[in-house]
TILOKE-956348 format. One record per residue (C-alpha): x, y, z; residue in one letter; residue number from 1. Coordinates in steps of 0.001 Angstrom, whole numbers, plus 500000, padded with zeros to 6 digits. Example, Ala and Ser with C-alpha at 12.3 -4.5 7.8 and 13.67 -1.06 7.14 Angstrom:
<nodes>
       x       y       z  code  pos
  512300  495500  507800     A    1
  513670  498940  507140     S    2
</nodes>
This chain:
<nodes>
       x       y       z  code  pos
  221474  461299  573537     X    1
  222649  457968  572901     X    2
  225667  456467  575147     X    3
  228655  455641  573009     X    4
  228366  451766  572597     X    5
  232638  450965  573038     X    6
  234010  448182  571421     X    7
  235345  445266  572936     X    8
  237715  442175  571227     X    9
  237807  439445  573536     X   10
  240037  436587  572926     X   11
  239507  433840  574848     X   12
  239789  429800  574227     X   13
  238044  428340  576997     X   14
  234642  428583  575938     X   15
  232527  427901  579355     X   16
  234651  431629  580674     X   17
  234249  433180  576912     X   18
  230755  432804  576944     X   19
  230176  434315  581099     X   20
  232558  437011  579767     X   21
  231024  437926  576586     X   22
  227419  437753  578332     X   23
  228285  440169  581207     X   24
  230098  442869  578888     X   25
  227237  443111  576697     X   26
  225110  443313  579621     X   27
  226999  446298  580671     X   28
  226360  447865  576927     X   29
  230031  446840  575341     X   30
  230068  445735  571923     X   31
  231324  442540  571891     X   32
  233886  440620  569196     X   33
  235194  437441  569739     X   34
  238453  435610  568799     X   35
  239626  432059  570141     X   36
  243216  431902  569447     X   37
  246222  434662  568759     X   38
  245863  434625  564948     X   39
  242450  435421  565112     X   40
  243130  438273  567438     X   41
  245396  439641  565267     X   42
  243606  439241  561830     X   43
  240427  441061  564222     X   44
  242813  444111  564709     X   45
  243915  444417  561269     X   46
  239935  444930  559922     X   47
  238486  446474  562678     X   48
  238740  449061  565478     X   49
  238506  448571  568965     X   50
  238113  450534  572473     X   51
  239809  447642  574510     X   52
  241275  444002  573832     X   53
  241025  441556  576676     X   54
  243609  439151  575866     X   55
  244004  435621  577524     X   56
  247919  434452  577512     X   57
  247763  430512  576803     X   58
  246081  430471  573448     X   59
  246383  427821  570705     X   60
  248173  428890  567812     X   61
  249657  432019  568729     X   62
  249775  433208  572387     X   63
  248399  435944  574025     X   64
  251867  437426  574725     X   65
  252947  437230  571468     X   66
  249951  438450  570011     X   67
  250287  441498  572294     X   68
  253874  442239  571002     X   69
  252775  441991  567204     X   70
  249522  444145  567586     X   71
  251986  447170  569348     X   72
  254867  446733  566401     X   73
  251629  447925  564121     X   74
  251795  451021  565919     X   75
  248335  449933  566889     X   76
  247587  452079  570654     X   77
  244264  450064  571582     X   78
  244410  449330  575297     X   79
  244979  445920  576174     X   80
  244109  443917  579544     X   81
  245856  440707  579772     X   82
  244092  437767  581937     X   83
  246262  435001  582569     X   84
  246358  431845  584995     X   85
  250484  433345  585292     X   86
  250552  434769  588422     X   87
  254135  435543  589092     X   88
  255585  439055  589285     X   89
  258082  438332  586096     X   90
  254900  436910  584028     X   91
  253318  440327  584562     X   92
  256355  442453  584247     X   93
  256723  440656  580934     X   94
  253154  441175  579711     X   95
  253469  444847  580899     X   96
  256955  445197  578722     X   97
  255649  443482  575536     X   98
  252945  446208  575528     X   99
  249808  445307  577619     X  100
  248196  448604  579496     X  101
  247000  445992  582462     X  102
  247548  442777  583415     X  103
  244933  440548  585600     X  104
  245280  437134  586551     X  105
  242732  434139  587206     X  106
  240330  433732  589257     X  107
  239397  437140  589192     X  108
  236471  439156  590420     X  109
  233872  439963  587798     X  110
  233588  443813  589349     X  111
  237113  444175  589137     X  112
  237412  443622  585205     X  113
  234565  445795  584728     X  114
  236141  448623  586624     X  115
  239624  448310  585150     X  116
  237590  447941  581377     X  117
  236157  451398  582157     X  118
  239024  453260  583411     X  119
  241042  451686  580457     X  120
  238630  452920  577695     X  121
  238379  456335  579639     X  122
  242175  457144  579855     X  123
  242448  456359  576051     X  124
  239695  458633  575110     X  125
  241135  461427  577455     X  126
  244719  460495  575538     X  127
  243038  460552  571784     X  128
  240954  463935  572467     X  129
  243889  466165  573968     X  130
  245713  466994  570461     X  131
  243437  469101  568859     X  132
  243680  471692  566282     X  133
  241360  474558  565625     X  134
  238641  475793  563462     X  135
  241967  476709  560696     X  136
  245630  475319  559630     X  137
  248263  476917  557890     X  138
  251271  474796  556422     X  139
  253410  475403  553559     X  140
  251140  478270  551982     X  141
  248005  476340  552383     X  142
  245348  476863  554933     X  143
  242656  474885  555819     X  144
  239139  475914  557072     X  145
  237625  472737  558919     X  146
  234551  474511  560045     X  147
  233742  475972  556561     X  148
  235057  472500  554926     X  149
  237351  474098  552730     X  150
  240899  475203  551379     X  151
  243037  477752  549858     X  152
  246285  476625  548224     X  153
  249632  477937  547977     X  154
  248978  479357  544703     X  155
  245331  481334  545664     X  156
  243130  478309  544662     X  157
  240068  477908  546718     X  158
  239028  474039  546670     X  159
  235731  472618  548631     X  160
  236366  469535  550891     X  161
  234351  466976  551571     X  162
  233155  465862  555256     X  163
  235396  462993  554832     X  164
  238195  464790  553550     X  165
  237945  467497  556528     X  166
  237699  465052  558770     X  167
  240706  463077  557653     X  168
  243430  465720  557614     X  169
  242292  467065  560966     X  170
  243036  463286  561978     X  171
  246430  463123  560252     X  172
  247137  467094  561237     X  173
  246622  466305  565081     X  174
  248919  463467  565109     X  175
  251818  465391  563151     X  176
  254780  463539  562253     X  177
  253426  460414  563815     X  178
  251798  457306  561753     X  179
  247756  456547  562412     X  180
  246881  453407  561874     X  181
  244500  452332  559368     X  182
  242540  450841  561992     X  183
  242113  454328  563760     X  184
  241310  456222  560508     X  185
  238159  453936  560049     X  186
  237021  454129  563344     X  187
  237332  457963  563292     X  188
  236484  459176  559851     X  189
  233937  456275  558460     X  190
  232897  454781  562144     X  191
  232663  451407  563538     X  192
  230309  449755  560775     X  193
  231354  451378  557603     X  194
  234741  450041  555714     X  195
  236208  451574  553261     X  196
  239312  449894  551501     X  197
  242872  450822  551755     X  198
  242495  452393  547835     X  199
  240027  454648  549281     X  200
  241816  455809  551712     X  201
  244893  456283  549579     X  202
  242674  458231  546896     X  203
  241741  460597  549760     X  204
  245692  460642  550121     X  205
  246787  461107  546542     X  206
  243770  464300  546205     X  207
  245784  465968  549488     X  208
  248953  465712  547420     X  209
  247501  466748  544811     X  210
  245897  470049  546494     X  211
  248774  471048  548678     X  212
  252177  469319  547603     X  213
  254216  471683  545242     X  214
  255117  467812  543794     X  215
  252518  465251  544464     X  216
  254694  462642  543047     X  217
  257730  463980  546178     X  218
  255365  464832  549260     X  219
  256630  466670  551908     X  220
  253618  466408  553732     X  221
  251203  463473  553151     X  222
  252799  459925  553124     X  223
  251255  456518  552984     X  224
  253245  454021  555333     X  225
  252896  450520  553696     X  226
  250829  447970  556008     X  227
  250594  450306  558781     X  228
  248637  453737  558128     X  229
  249340  457572  557130     X  230
  251109  460293  557987     X  231
  251359  464255  558023     X  232
  254730  465761  558399     X  233
  256088  469401  558896     X  234
</nodes>
């Protein structure tokens, strides 16, 4: 079985360090996307899913702390490891307060960095996998059979579900009452390399409303949160 290839966004403007880190990360089997300033990092996060972000602090245009804060404001839970020459306790506390999961000061030991990366990704995967639903799920008189890829609506109609519909329903239900960011949906349902447009996901949500809502124009269960993601509520 092929080993999962985790993706990392590397945000570092010092070219030699960037190239060295990228080379070593790729040697460890990671898929690395490069960004050289905070604005480029924020744009990349909007368009792709990453298992981890390595974020420098002193960046052109938008600094790493501001970029980290902005990423968290979009409800993105990707682990962020800050690399910084700023080593005071106040600097570390600020980075962690603004949403970083870990903070490593420069110069650093490469082996320590790799261990921290591995632990952050592993911890995040465990958290993601904790909330799982069974083969069937019922709400508002509707029942979804994920294994059979079909649903029975409140009025007794049986509806076949596509694989993507079934996967998206399961993802939304597993994150009940929470907004699921678009990039998490892209990674979980469509995978790393195929990205649908926002309209494609919107059309799936519209279908769910037609299937399961008493009034599709005034949904109770399936919601789009503009600019952020999608939500299932009960």
